[in-house]
Every structure is written in structure tokens, then in C-alpha cells.
N, C-alpha and C positions, 0 to 999 in steps of 0.2 A: 637512392632508389630502394624500394622494398624488395626483399628476396622473393623469388618466384615460388609459388606453391607447387608441391609435387602433383603429378597428374592424378594419382590416386586420391589424395586428399582434396584436390580441386573438384573432382567429379562428385565425391561424397558431399562436400560442402554445398555445391551447386544444386544437387538433386533435392536437398532439403530447403535451402535458403531461397532458391529462385522459384521453386514450384509454388511457394506461398504468395508470390508477388506477380504472377502472370497476368492478373487482371489489371495491373497498374499502368496501363499503357495508352489510355485515351489522351488526346491532346490536352495539355494544360490550358490552352486557350479556350477549349470547350467548356472549362469549368468556371468561366467568369459570368455565367448567365444569372447568377443570383443578384448581381448589382451591388452587393454589400461589402465586398472585400477588395476594393480597388487599392486600398492602402495608400501610403504616401510614396512608396516605391524606394528601391535601392538599385544600384547598378546591376543590370541583368548580366549574369556571368556567361551567357551564351544564347544561342538561338535554336536549340534542339527542338524538334517537334515530335514528342512521344506519340507514336501512332499505332504501331502494330507489334505483335509478339511473334518472334521467330523461335520456335522451340529448339532449333538447332539439332545437332547430333546428340544422341543419348549414348553413344559408344564411349564407355568409360576410358578406353585406351586413348581416345582423342582428347580427353581432358576438358570437354566442353559439354554443357547441358543447360538447356532452358535459358539462354541469354535473352534478356529483354531488349528488343530493338525498336528503332524509330520507324517512320513510314518508309524509309529507304532501305530498311533491312540492316542498318548499322546499330551496334549497341548504343543504348541511350547514353548521351554525352552530357555530363553536368558541367562541362566547361572549366574544370579545375576548381570548383567551389571549395572553400574551406568552411566546413560546418562544425560548429561547436555545440555539443550537448552540455548546457551550462547548469551546474548544480553547486552544492556547497560541500562536497566531500571528496571528489576525485582529484588525485595528484596530477600535476602537469605531465609527468612521465609515468605511465602505468607500470606496475610491477611485472616482472617476468612471469610467464605462465607457471602455475604451480601444480597442474595436473593435466591429464589427457584432454579433458573437456576444454580447458582454457587454451591449450595448444590448438585444438581443432577450431575453436571459436576465433582465435586470433588469425589463423591462416585463412579462414573464410572471410573475415573482415578485410584482410589485405587484398584478397582477390576482388571483392566487390569494388574497392576503391580504385584498383588498377583498371578494372573492366569498364567502369562507368565514369572514370575520370573525375574523382573528387577525393577529398580527405575529410575525415570525421573523427572526432575524439571527444571524450568526456573530461571536463575541466571544472574545478571549483573556482568560480569567479565572484560569488557572493557568499555571505554566511547565512545561516538559517534565519536569523532575525531580519536581515536586510533584503532577502530575496523578493518578498512581495513589493516593496517600494521600488527596488531596482527594476523589476519588470514594468511597473507602471510608468516609471520615469522613461524607460527605453521606448515603450509603446506610445506614450503621449508626445515624445520628442520626434517621432518619425523614424527612429533607429539611427544607427551610426555607420551603416554600410556593412555591418557584420551579419553573418548568417547563423542565427541561433535557434536551437530548440531549447526552450526554457523549462527547467524542472523547478516547479514552484511547490506550494503547499496550501492546504486549506487555510484560508485567511480571509477576513472581510475585504481586504484590498483586492484580492484576486477575484472574489465573486462579484465585486463591484466592477472590476475591469471586464469581466465577462458580460455583465449587463450593459456596459457602456460602449461595447464594440471594440475594445482594445485587444481582444483575442481572436485569432483567425478561426473562421468556421471550418473545421476539419472535414465536415460532412461533404463539402464541395470538392474535395480532393480525392479523385477516384483511385489514386495509388494506395489509399488506406481502406482496407476491408475489415470493418469492425465485427464481422461474423467469424473472423479467423479465431482459432483457438487461443492464440497468444493474447488477444483482447478479451475474449470471453472468460478466460481464467480469472479475471479480476473485475471486469465490468465497470472500470472507472469512467469510461466514456459515457456511460449512462448517468453517472453522478454529475458529470459536467456537461449535460445536455439540457437544452431548453427548446421545446417544440421539436422540430426536426433537425436542429442545429447541434453540433458537437464542438466543444471548445478545448478539450484536453483528453489525453489518453495515457495509458500505461500498458506496456507490453510484457507479458510473462506472469509467472506465478505470484500469488499474493503472499505477503509476509504474515506469519503468525503474530497475533497480538496478545490480548489479555488472557491469561490462564491462572491456574492455581499451583504454586510451588508448595512442596511439603518436605519437612525434615523427617527422614525415614526413622531415625533413632528416637526422636520424640514420639512419633506415632507408635513405634514398637513398645516403648515404655508405657504407653497408655493402653496397650493390648490390641492395637490395630495393626494388621498386616499390610504394609504399604502397597504391595502388588494388588491387593483387593481393589484399590481405587482404579487401577488400570482396567481390571476385569469389569468393574461397574461401568466405566466409561464405554467399554466395548459392548456390554450387553444392555445398555440403556437404563441402568438403575442409578447412575450418577446424577443426583438431583439436589435441589436446595435442601430438602429434608435430610438426605444422607449426609450432606456437608455439615449441616447444623448438628446432627447427632455426633459426628466425629469431633467437631470443635468442642462440644460439651464434654466428651470423654477426655480430650487432651487437656483442657483447662482445669488446673487443680492446684491445691496447696500441698507441696511435697515435704515441708518441714513443720507442719502443724502449728504455724503461728497465726492462723486465721486469715492469711492473705495469700491469694493465688500467686505463684511464682513461675508457673508454666502456663502459657496463654494459648488460646485457640487460634487467634488471628492477629496478624499485623498487616497493614495495608496502606497503599495510596488510595484514600477513600474515593476520589474521583474515578479511578479505574474500576473499582468494584461497583460503584453506582451505575456506570454505563453498562458494564458487563451484565449486571443483573437485569437491567431493562431489556437488553437484546435477548438474553436467555429466556425471557418470559414472552417472547414473540412480539415485542414492541420496539419503539424508538421515540425520540423526542420530536423529530420532524421527519415525516414520510413524504411520499410522492405518489400521485396517481395521475390519471389522464388529464385532470384539470389543473395540475400543478402541485406545489408543495402543500403539505397537510400538517397542521399543528396537532401534536399527539401527547403533549405533556399531561393532559388530564384524562387520557384514556384509562379505563379500568386496569388494563394489564401493566401500564406504566406506573400507576399509583400503587398497585400491589407490589411491584418490584421495589419501589422506593420505600414503602413501609417495611418490607422484609429486610431490606438492606440496613436501614436504621436500627431495626431490632437486632441484627447481627452485630452491628457496631457497638450498641449498648451492652450486649452480653459478652462479647469476646474481644473487642478492640479498645476497651476503656481502660488503658493502662499506660499511656504515654506520660512521661514525667512533665511536670509543670514547665512551660517555656520551651519544650522540645521543638526542634526545627521540623518543617513539614516532611522531610525525608528521614526522620528518625526511624521509621519502620525498617529501613535497610539495615541499620546497625543492630536493631533489636532482633531481626531474623538471623543475622550473622552470629549473634551471641548465643544462638542455640536454645533459646527459651520459648520458642513459638512453634506450633505445629504447622500452621498454614500461612502463606503469604500470597495475596492476589497482586500480580504484577505482570508486566509485558514480557514476552518471550525473549526479547533482546537482552534482558538482564542476565541471562545465563550464558550468553555468547562470549567469546574471547574479548578481553579488554573491559568488561563490565563488572559491576560490583560483586556478583555472586561467584566470580572466580576465586575470591578470597575465602569462601566457605570451607570449613574444616570438617564437614559431615556430608553424608550422602543425601542427595536431593532428588525428588521426583517432580514431575510436571504433568498436569492434566488440563483439559479444557474446563472453563467455568461451568459449573453444574447447571442442568436444565431446570427452569422454573415450571410451575404447573400449567402454564399456557404456552410453553415454548419448547426449546430443544437445545442441544449442544451447538453453539454457533460462534464463529469468529467474525467480528465486524472488520472487514478489510479497510485498511487505511494506507493506500499507496501514494507515492509522490506523483502528482499530475505533470505530464509533459505537454507543453503548448507552444504555439508559434504566435508571435506578436503580429497584429494586423497592420504591419507597415510595409508589406511586400505586395507586388502585383501577383496575379494568379499563377503565372508561370513559375516565378521564383518560389512562391510558397509550395507549389507542387514538387519542385525539385528538392526542397528541404525535406518535405514529408517523404518523398520517394527514398531519399538517402537514409532517413531515420527508420523507415520501414524495413529496408534491407539490413541495416545495422542491428536491429532487434530480432531478426530471425535467428534460429538456432541451427547449428550444423547437423547434418544427418547423424542419426543414432543418439541424439541428445534432445529430441523434441520434447520429452517429458522431464528433462533435467531440472532439478530443484536445488538451486545453489544455497537456499536457506538451510536445507538439510545438511549439506556439507559443512556449513558454518557451525550449525548446532552440534555436530559430532565433535568439533574441536573445543566445545564449551563444557559445561558441567552436567549436561543432560545424560541420563542413562539411556540404554538402548530402546526401551519401550516408549520413552518420551519422544525420541526422534522418529522411530518407525510407526508409532501409533498417533500420539498426540499432535505433534507438529505437522505430520503428514495430513491428518484430518483437518487441521486448521487451515491448510492451504487448498483444500478441495472445494469444489463447487457445492457439494452436498452440505457442507457445514459453513459456507461463507455467505456474507451479506454485505450490502453497501447501505449507507444512510446519508441523510441530507442536511443535518443541522449546520454543517460547515459551508453550505451553499447559501445561507441566509445572511445578506449583508446586515451588519451591526449586531448580530447575535454572537455574543462572546460566552461560550458555554461555561467555563470555569467561574469567572467573576460574576456572571449573571445568576448561576444556579449551583453547579455541582460542588464548588468549594464550600458551600454552606450546608451540604448534606453530610453530616457527620454524627458523632456521638451526641445524643440529646436533641437532635434536630426534630422539629415538628413539620412533617411533610406538607400538611395542608397549608401551613403558613408560608412555607417556601414557595409553593406553587402559586398561592394567591399573590405573592409579592411580585411575580414576574409574568403572570399569565397574560394580562392585557398588553404588556409591552411586546411579548413574543408574538401574540396574535397580530399585532400591528406590523411587526417585521415581516411575517409570513404574507400578509395581505399585500404589502409593498413589493415583496419579491415576486409575487404572482402577477403583477401588472405588466 
């Protein structure tokens, strides 16, 4: 049996976690009117009838606040359901809390499980590669009696599953309120929507993605004050032109042999290509009221591609013959490059930049002439397979919604910042750059991952590198992608 939560922490946890879910109480049976989510069914764990909300007492000394009740005034009873949030990274037994936030979170989660009679945990049950096929196999087989929330990823198999009815329409489950802050912080449900239907969700702050790392000593040697880049990011002057000017200053021949030995840029070209497109106010596939929109040939996209190839030709044309695709990591660690375009996670504990022997800065990718400083959010979608009846799906979603609430006092907690502080990032990178990248003001979602059969790297970005001719690359794939988009809009 789990330990009882203290009255003080119980009241704190409830006042935050339960208040967000007070609207989650209409009968699950009332949500079956869409006629499309009957599923193949699994054993119903109980016969609760979620009906009304009893706010209960708000006296903190009583240790009770805002308990969600059924039509008879009893706490919602999930019948002892064991729910697994199935991903590819969580251990079977979670680590002990490492800070006050984790203690408060764990106590809150213990309370909701005791109060509403269910268990829930996150477990790695697939790996990153097999997750899409594992989900499709589960959904097409009708399930195996387990109660899963599946954490999947952008993949043609998942978007095809959405189109073919294998994912439960979450918009029919009134325990989920997508206007809540925890969903609006990332808007993933918009990405995984079609018409008025919603097939996946993510709760919480978005992860920082592609930015620009810089070697502070290399910049100083070239006469650049590293903190100036943070100032430019703050005052709106961190642009493509400013980035190019700095790369030109950094790249030079230091031993007068006629060959540059300090370089402006090293990069995973695909990351920079996409970051440039987003930073110029564009994307490859967009979405409007009519559906998905092909944007590869939009002027802002083409401008970004042309500029990117120009930067590659000038400052990234120095990999040795036969080098592996990820040679850029070694090159940056060798201390001979000023800038590296890479994802934020590279600087967190356990990743390759922890071996760096020099000071590193990190800023957002610079703004293009048609755009702004932007982080394209890419979070892991959580979904429910369409194998459950409406009441069971409601219960799974109800539990997930409670599980993903934050305890009181931590509503704006950003765990990514805590992780970043343990990595190689300096104070300004954490407090300014990574904070900005998680904010709604600097965030966006995009839709190329929602187009079945569209494989971004093999189709296009892997070919955008040193010496690429942009017009030829576009011409080679344009007709195919237009066909994919037309099919996705049917």
C-alpha cells in the first residue's frame, strides 16, 4: 500500500491538480454519439457513471479539495484499472525524487491513484524504432486487454493509423480540455487534428530544439565578444546577416599556409536547413482551414534554402573525404570551429558536448528577413488506440489528464531548464535562450510529419548540402510531394 500523503501536501496538490479537471465529469456513455469509436472492446474495469462534480471542502486542515465525483456524490472510481503510459525510455521502477518538485509531484500522483482507484506508470515497452509498428499491430489486433496510453512519434505509420481510424478521437472525451494551459503550451493536439477530430496530445512545456552553439574562445580569438550574441538575441538584431558576418570573421588561416584551419561552421545539414526555413517564416507543409498546404516552392522557403546552401559552401566545406555523417560532432569538440547548429539536447548530461574542454554558448537560430527567432516544437504524441468502448477510453484519458497535472506552486515548472543547468550551458543560455525556445511567443508547430509517405530526409533534406542546386532538388520531389498532400487532404 502506498504511503499516505500529509494533509498539507494533499491540499496543495489537490488545489492545483484537481481544479484543472473539474469539467471532466460528464458521463462517458454520453460521449458515444459520434458513432465512430465503438472499438473492438476490452474488459470493462467497472461501471462508474461520471456525472457531477462535488467541489468538497476547501479547508486545508481537512486535507480535501475539489474531489471529482460521480452522480451519487462519490469519488470517480476507475475500478482498479492498471494504466501504462507506454514509451521507449522510462525504467520499470522510477528513480527516487531528486528535488522538491519531484517530491510534490510524486505525492500528488499517489493521492490521485488512491482517491480514484487506479494505478498508472510510465514504462519503456518498445524502442524508438519499433514504436510505430507496435502501435499499429496493437490497434489492428483489437488490443490485448491492457490499458495503454501510447507515446508514439511522427512517422508515416502513425499518420496512416490516424487516417485509417486506428487512433481514438480524443475530442469526444470531455475529460480532456484542450484549452488548458498544459496543452496550449505545445499545441501538439492541433498538429494531430483533422477537421474537428483530435488523435494525439502532449501535456506540458515544449522541448527546445535546434539552435546555434558557439565556442567562446574561438570567437574571442576572432575579435568577437561572445556575450554580444546574447545581447543581439535579446534586442532583435540576431539575424542571418549577423550570423554570416561572424562566421566570416571566425574562418581564417592562422598559420599562413593558404588553407583555412579555423572554420565558421560545422553542422548536421538537415537541422540547419529546416531551422533556416522556419526562421524565415515558412515551412515545407503548412495547414489552413482547407487542409494541408504544400509550401516547398513558396518564395520564403526557396530563399531560406538558397541562403543555407550558400552558408554551407562558404563555411561548412571542410569535412575530410569519406567522413561519417556525424563528423561535425568531432570537429566541434576539436575546438577548430566557431559555430555549430545542433539540437539543444546535445548539451544536456550524457550527450556528446559534455566532453567539450572549452566554454560554450547557445542561442536560437537567427531570424531570416521574412521571419523571426522561432523554435519548431517537436514533442512526443500521446494517443489511445481505438480498441476501447467509449467508457473505457474516457477512464484512460481521465487518468492521463490527472497524471499530467502539476502540483500547486509548480504550474510553470520547466523540467527542461533543470536538465539544462546540469549540462554544459552557461547561465544566459538557460535563462534566456532555452526559456525563449519553450515559450509560446517563439514556438511553432508544422505538418510535414503528418503527410503519409513523405520521408523528409531521404526525400529532400539529406540532399541539401555543400554544392547543392536548390532548384534541381525542388524539381526532383515537387510533383511527388504535391500528390502526397492531395492524398492526405482526401
